[in-house]
C-alpha positions in Angstrom: 40.0 60.6 77.3 39.8 63.7 75.4 40.3 62.1 72.5 37.5 59.9 72.6 36.1 63.0 73.8 36.6 64.4 70.5 34.6 61.4 68.5 31.7 62.0 70.9 31.1 65.5 70.2 30.8 64.9 66.5 28.1 63.0 67.1 26.3 65.5 68.5 26.9 68.4 66.1 23.8 66.6 64.4 22.0 68.0 66.8 19.3 65.6 67.2 17.7 63.1 70.0 19.0 60.4 68.3 22.6 61.8 68.4 21.7 62.2 72.2 20.7 59.1 73.2 23.6 57.7 70.7 26.4 59.9 72.9 25.0 59.0 76.2 25.2 55.4 75.7 28.2 55.3 74.0 29.7 57.6 76.9 28.2 55.1 79.6 30.1 52.5 78.2 33.5 53.9 77.8 33.5 56.0 81.0 31.7 53.6 83.3 30.7 50.4 81.1 33.1 47.9 83.2 32.5 50.0 86.1 28.3 50.0 86.1 28.6 46.0 84.9 31.1 44.9 87.9 29.0 46.8 90.3 25.5 45.6 89.0 27.0 42.2 88.3 28.1 41.8 91.7 24.8 42.8 93.4 22.9 40.4 91.2 25.1 37.5 92.7 24.9 38.6 96.0 20.8 39.2 95.8 20.0 35.8 93.6 22.6 33.6 93.8 22.4 33.1 97.8 22.1 29.1 97.5 25.2 28.8 95.3 27.3 30.8 97.8 25.1 29.8 101.4 28.5 27.9 102.3 29.9 30.6 103.2 28.3 34.3 101.2 30.4 36.9 103.7 33.3 35.5 102.4 32.6 34.8 98.8 31.8 38.7 98.8 34.6 39.5 100.9 37.2 38.5 98.7 35.0 40.3 96.0 34.9 43.4 97.3 38.4 43.3 98.4 40.3 42.0 95.4 38.5 45.4 93.8 39.4 47.6 96.8 42.9 46.4 97.3 44.3 46.1 93.9 43.4 50.0 93.8 45.0 50.4 97.3 48.2 49.0 96.5 48.9 49.4 93.0 46.5 52.6 92.1 49.9 54.8 91.7 51.9 52.3 89.3 48.5 52.9 87.0 49.1 56.7 87.0 53.4 55.9 85.4 51.8 53.5 83.0 48.7 56.3 81.6 51.7 58.5 81.4 54.2 56.4 79.6 51.8 55.3 77.4 50.4 58.4 76.5 54.1 59.9 75.6 54.5 57.1 73.4 51.3 57.2 71.6 52.1 60.9 71.1 55.7 59.6 69.7 53.8 57.2 67.5 55.9 54.8 69.3 53.3 52.3 69.3 55.6 49.1 69.4 57.0 50.5 72.6 53.3 51.2 74.0 52.4 47.5 73.7 55.4 46.8 74.9 55.1 48.9 78.3 51.4 47.1 78.5 53.2 44.0 78.5 56.2 45.4 80.8 53.7 46.6 83.7 51.4 43.4 83.0 54.3 41.2 84.1 54.9 43.6 86.9 51.6 43.7 88.4 51.0 40.0 88.0 53.8 39.1 89.7 52.8 41.5 92.6 49.3 40.9 92.9 50.2 37.1 93.0 52.3 37.3 95.9 50.4 39.6 97.7 47.0 37.3 97.3 48.8 34.1 97.6 50.0 35.4 100.9 46.8 36.8 102.2 44.7 33.9 101.3 46.8 31.1 102.0 46.8 32.7 105.3 43.5 32.1 106.3 42.0 29.0 108.0 38.9 27.6 105.4 38.4 24.3 107.0 35.0 25.1 107.4 34.4 24.8 103.4 33.8 21.8 101.3 36.8 22.9 98.8 39.0 25.2 100.3 41.8 25.1 98.0 39.8 25.5 95.2 38.5 28.4 96.7 42.0 29.9 97.6 43.4 29.6 94.0 40.0 30.7 92.3 40.9 34.0 95.1 44.2 34.1 93.9 43.0 34.1 90.1 40.3 36.6 90.7 42.8 38.9 92.2 45.2 38.9 89.5 42.7 38.6 86.7 41.4 42.3 88.4 44.8 43.8 88.9 45.3 43.2 85.0 41.9 44.3 84.1 42.6 47.9 85.8 45.9 48.0 83.2 43.7 47.1 80.5 41.4 49.3 80.9 43.7 52.3 80.7 45.0 50.8 77.5 42.3 49.7 75.9 40.8 53.2 75.9 43.2 53.6 72.7 40.8 51.5 70.7 38.1 52.7 69.1 36.1 49.4 69.4 34.0 50.7 71.9 30.8 48.2 71.2 32.7 44.7 71.1 34.9 45.9 74.6 31.5 46.7 75.8 29.8 43.3 74.8 33.2 41.7 76.2 32.4 43.4 79.8 28.9 41.8 78.9 30.0 38.3 78.5 32.6 38.3 80.6 30.1 39.3 83.5 26.9 36.6 82.2 29.6 34.2 82.3 30.6 35.0 85.8 26.9 35.0 87.0 26.4 31.4 85.3 29.4 30.3 86.5 28.8 31.6 90.3 25.3 29.6 89.4 26.5 26.2 87.8 29.6 25.9 90.0 28.6 27.2 92.9 25.7 24.2 93.1 28.5 21.5 92.7 31.2 22.9 94.1 29.9 24.9 96.7 31.7 28.2 97.5 35.0 27.2 95.6 33.0 26.6 92.8 31.1 29.9 93.0 34.5 31.3 93.4 35.9 29.7 90.4 33.0 30.3 88.5 33.1 34.1 89.1 37.0 34.7 88.4 36.9 32.5 84.8 34.1 35.0 83.9 37.0 38.1 84.7 39.6 36.0 83.4 38.0 35.5 80.5 37.7 39.6 79.9 41.2 39.9 80.6 42.5 37.5 78.1 39.7 39.2 75.5 41.2 42.8 75.7 44.9 41.2 75.4 43.8 40.1 72.4 42.4 43.5 71.2 45.3 45.5 72.6 48.2 43.5 70.9 46.4 43.0 68.1 46.5 46.9 67.6 49.6 47.3 69.3 52.2 44.8 68.9 54.6 44.8 71.7 58.2 45.3 70.8 61.2 45.0 73.7 60.7 45.8 76.9 62.4 48.3 78.9 62.7 47.7 82.5 65.2 51.0 82.8 62.6 53.1 81.1 59.6 52.1 83.7 62.4 53.1 86.4 63.2 56.2 84.9 59.7 57.2 84.4 58.9 55.9 88.3 61.4 58.5 89.2 61.1 61.3 87.0 57.4 61.3 87.9 57.6 60.1 91.5 55.0 63.1 92.4 52.9 61.7 89.9 52.9 58.1 91.3 52.2 59.7 94.7 49.4 61.4 93.5 47.9 58.1 92.5 48.7 56.2 95.3 47.6 58.9 97.8 44.5 59.4 95.8 43.3 56.0 96.1 44.3 55.6 99.7 41.9 58.5 100.1 39.3 57.0 98.1 39.1 54.0 100.0 40.7 54.7 103.8 37.4 55.4 105.2 35.8 51.9 104.2 38.8 50.6 105.5 38.7 51.9 109.0 35.1 51.2 109.3 35.8 47.5 108.5 37.9 47.5 111.3 36.3 49.1 113.9 32.9 48.3 113.1 32.8 45.7 110.8 31.6 42.3 111.1 34.5 39.4 111.1 33.7 36.8 108.3 34.2 33.3 110.0 38.1 33.5 111.6 39.4 35.5 108.3 41.2 39.0 108.3 38.3 39.8 106.0 35.6 42.3 107.7 32.8 44.0 105.7 29.8 46.9 107.3 27.1 47.0 104.7 25.6 49.9 106.4 28.4 52.1 104.9 29.5 49.4 102.0 26.2 49.7 100.1 25.4 53.6 100.4 29.0 54.1 99.0 28.5 51.7 96.2 25.4 52.9 95.2 26.0 56.3 95.3 29.1 56.0 93.4 26.9 55.3 90.1 25.4 58.8 90.3 28.9 60.1 89.2 28.3 58.6 86.0 26.7 61.8 84.2 29.1 63.7 85.4 31.7 61.8 84.1 30.2 61.5 80.7 29.8 65.3 80.7 33.7 65.7 81.7 35.0 63.2 78.8 32.5 65.1 76.2 32.6 68.6 77.4 35.1 69.6 80.0 38.1 67.7 79.1 38.0 68.1 75.4 37.4 71.9 75.3 40.1 72.7 77.7 42.6 70.5 76.0 41.9 72.3 73.0 42.3 76.0 74.8 45.5 74.6 76.0 46.9 72.9 72.9 46.2 76.5 70.8 48.1 78.3 73.9 51.7 75.5 73.6 51.4 76.1 70.0 51.2 79.9 70.1 54.3 79.9 72.8 57.3 80.1 70.0 55.7 81.4 67.4 53.6 84.2 68.5 53.7 87.8 69.7 52.9 88.3 73.2 49.3 89.8 72.4 48.2 86.7 71.2 50.2 84.1 73.6 48.2 85.9 76.3 44.5 86.2 73.9 45.0 81.8 73.8 46.0 82.1 77.6 42.9 83.9 78.9 40.5 81.8 76.5 42.2 78.5 78.1 41.8 80.1 81.9 38.0 81.0 80.8 37.1 77.6 79.6 38.5 75.9 82.6 36.0 78.0 84.6 33.5 77.6 82.7 33.7 73.7 82.3 34.1 73.8 86.2 31.0 75.8 86.4 29.0 74.2 83.8 29.8 70.4 84.9 29.0 71.2 88.8 25.8 72.7 87.8 25.3 69.4 85.6 25.5 67.2 88.3 24.9 69.4 90.8 21.2 68.9 89.8 21.7 65.5 89.5 23.4 64.7 93.1 20.3 66.8 94.3 17.4 65.0 92.9 19.1 61.6 94.3 19.2 63.5 97.7 15.3 64.1 97.5 14.9 61.0 96.4 17.4 58.6 98.3 15.2 56.7 100.6 13.0 55.9 98.3 15.4 54.6 96.0 17.3 53.2 98.4 14.0 50.6 99.6 12.0 50.1 96.5 14.9 50.2 93.7 17.8 48.5 95.6 15.7 46.3 98.2 17.9 47.4 101.0 17.2 49.2 104.1 19.8 52.2 104.5 20.4 55.0 106.8 19.1 58.0 104.8 21.1 60.4 106.4 23.9 58.7 105.9 23.2 57.9 101.9 22.6 61.6 101.4 25.9 62.5 103.0 27.8 59.8 100.7 25.8 61.6 97.6 27.4 64.9 98.3 30.7 63.3 99.1 30.6 61.8 95.5 29.6 65.0 94.0 33.0 66.6 95.3 34.6 63.7 94.7 33.7 64.5 90.7 34.8 67.9 91.1 38.2 66.8 92.7 39.1 64.3 90.3 38.0 67.0 87.3 40.5 69.7 89.0 43.2 67.0 89.7 42.8 66.1 85.6 43.6 69.9 85.2 46.6 70.1 87.0 47.6 66.7 85.3 47.5 68.6 82.1 49.4 71.5 83.3 52.0 68.8 84.7 51.8 70.4 88.0 52.0 66.7 89.7 53.8 68.2 93.3 50.3 70.2 93.5 48.1 67.4 92.8 50.3 64.6 95.0 49.3 67.5 98.0 45.4 67.9 97.4 45.8 63.9 96.7 47.5 64.0 100.4 44.8 66.3 102.2 42.5 64.2 100.8 43.7 60.9 102.3 44.6 62.3 105.5 41.5 63.7 106.4 39.4 61.0 105.8 41.9 59.2 107.7 41.3 61.2 110.6 38.0 61.9 110.5 37.0 58.2 110.1 38.9 56.9 112.9 36.9 59.9 114.7 33.3 59.0 113.8 34.6 55.2 114.6 35.9 56.0 118.4 33.1 58.0 119.3 30.3 55.7 117.9 29.1 58.6 115.4 27.1 55.9 113.4 24.6 58.4 112.1 27.3 60.6 110.8 28.9 57.6 108.7 29.8 59.4 105.3 30.8 62.9 106.9 34.4 62.4 106.5 34.2 61.3 102.8 31.9 64.4 102.3 34.6 66.6 104.3 38.2 65.4 103.0 36.9 65.3 98.9 35.9 69.3 99.8 39.0 69.8 101.3 40.9 68.0 98.5 38.8 69.8 95.8 39.7 73.2 97.9 43.6 72.6 98.0 43.3 71.9 94.3 42.0 74.9 92.8 44.1 77.2 95.1 46.9 75.7 93.4 45.3 75.4 90.2 43.7 79.2 90.0 47.2 81.2 90.6 48.9 78.8 88.3 47.0 78.8 85.5 47.4 82.6 85.5 51.1 82.3 85.4 51.4 79.0 83.5 53.3 80.7 80.7 55.8 82.2 82.7 56.3 78.5 84.8 56.9 77.0 81.2 59.5 79.2 80.4 61.4 79.0 83.6 61.0 75.4 84.2 58.5 75.5 87.4 56.4 72.8 85.6 56.8 69.1 86.5 58.8 67.2 83.1 
């Protein structure tokens, strides 16, 4: 993402209000465009397509939400290995291998997603629906499409055709929305699910066309994938536990406090789900700041430091190292201040926004706890990214493990003792603990980073 940040930073140097608007818009598209469109699209479908999904609104929304949740919960760790492998190939200008990596990972993910979703949905009794088989087949298509979309979102950031990518997502979500209305009216829930799935499938196909036109795949290598998975096992585990930590509190509340949909395994808990989905949108300003400012500044200083290691005297090496350290500290401080102001305003206006903007009634305390958690979630993500840049994957794994375990334990505690007013507290505490642990590893490690490199203490 640093490469994208450099492009946007050049636009900012024009020093005009139009350049600022341009960067904000472009940053939103690149960093969170698909995310925003997905959440907004699902929200509008749930709010304004009642007649189209009236046969089983809960089952429809449950399958959509579970597809997004478990696509990351099950396969999230593999995304990190894919990112590392493609990054290496692009750095070495092995574009054919990068395209082949996309093709191989897509096949692996598709097979696993197909098996997982087929088992999950075809074991459910949907006899109450008019077209249960259509619903089941469409649900499998949706889950597979979403899993492929995560891989494509990582790879497609290599392309500079940001506006085209945005309109592909926008067009796909519009088609999903229309599909739910039109097919839902004809084939009830089965048609609605087919309509939504087809829109997502069209997004996937369009992105593959862009990806493979720019990076035609060469020969696939399963051996290379396995070697990366073994070599970067801590990176794999880091991604796995990060996504587990991100979703585990929702899953716990679904199990203990959620409403079961029909006779299926799907359970939802709107009292917590809705505040989380809305609060997550408040992370977008901080993510844009991270891509444009924090990451690019740190990457520049890190690159300058590494370039000096084998060519310069110790005084110049140390000078570059201290500039890198100062850049990291400034990035963390400035980003926290920037996001903190935005989060604070949202906390103050939380109840008003929930009622008047989203037309829902939620517990104000729960919403504010989740808003605070999202702030620390962004900080945790930032610190973890710096650990990735320093290739300290074993430390990022430990921090992610702390994030997951603390969120799991506290969420179970809250549910067992029926502390309804404290939903979101486990998310807040776990993101804080994860951040503290990650910082505890990052701050001393970066001070001795030159020694760690020469002694081979960084992860390869």
